[in-house]
C-alpha positions in Angstrom: -14.8 43.0 -115.5 -14.5 44.4 -119.0 -17.0 44.3 -121.9 -15.1 44.4 -125.2 -16.9 45.6 -128.4 -15.0 44.6 -131.4 -15.8 47.5 -133.9 -13.8 45.9 -136.8 -15.9 46.3 -139.9 -18.0 49.2 -138.6 -17.9 51.8 -141.4 -20.8 54.0 -140.4 -22.0 55.6 -137.2 -24.4 58.4 -136.7 -25.6 60.3 -133.6 -27.9 57.4 -132.6 -24.9 55.0 -132.7 -22.8 57.4 -130.6 -25.7 57.7 -128.2 -25.9 53.9 -128.0 -22.2 53.7 -127.2 -22.7 56.2 -124.4 -25.6 54.3 -123.0 -23.7 51.1 -123.1 -20.7 52.7 -121.3 -22.9 54.0 -118.6 -24.7 50.6 -118.1 -21.3 49.0 -117.9 -20.2 51.5 -115.3 -23.3 50.8 -113.2 -22.5 47.1 -113.4 -18.9 47.9 -112.2 -17.5 46.9 -115.6 -15.6 48.9 -118.3 -16.7 49.2 -121.9 -13.7 48.8 -124.2 -14.0 49.7 -127.9 -11.6 47.5 -129.8 -10.3 47.7 -133.4 -11.7 51.1 -134.3 -11.3 52.1 -138.0 -10.1 55.5 -139.0 -13.8 56.7 -139.5 -14.8 55.9 -135.9 -11.6 57.3 -134.4 -12.2 60.6 -136.2 -15.9 60.6 -135.3 -15.1 60.1 -131.5 -12.4 62.8 -131.7 -14.6 65.4 -133.5 -17.6 64.7 -131.3 -15.5 65.2 -128.2 -16.5 62.0 -126.5 -13.5 59.9 -127.5 -11.6 60.6 -124.3 -14.5 59.0 -122.3 -14.0 55.5 -123.7 -11.3 53.0 -123.3 -10.0 52.3 -126.8 -7.9 49.2 -127.5 -5.9 49.3 -130.7 -5.0 46.2 -132.8 -2.2 44.3 -131.2 -3.1 45.4 -127.6 -3.4 42.3 -125.5 -6.8 41.4 -124.1 -5.4 41.2 -120.6 -3.5 44.5 -120.8 -5.3 46.7 -118.2 -3.3 49.7 -119.3 -4.5 49.4 -123.0 -6.7 52.2 -124.1 -6.6 56.0 -124.4 -9.7 57.1 -122.4 -10.6 57.1 -118.7 -13.2 54.3 -119.1 -16.1 56.6 -118.0 -19.1 57.7 -120.1 -19.7 61.4 -120.6 
């Protein structure tokens, strides 16, 4: 199972928001699901890269099909 968070329109995220994403990814993993971050804007892409946690998320770009299991850049596991 996959849980997809559509991040379209998110223009701000601080450490609390990053922590929440990590908590959600861990909860999904415990439920044998994968948290997918979809439609990230440039700000969130940079934030995940700079913080060093971006590789721990499955990231789906615009245009990736919802049924494409290979979509994403991360491993699908939370840090």
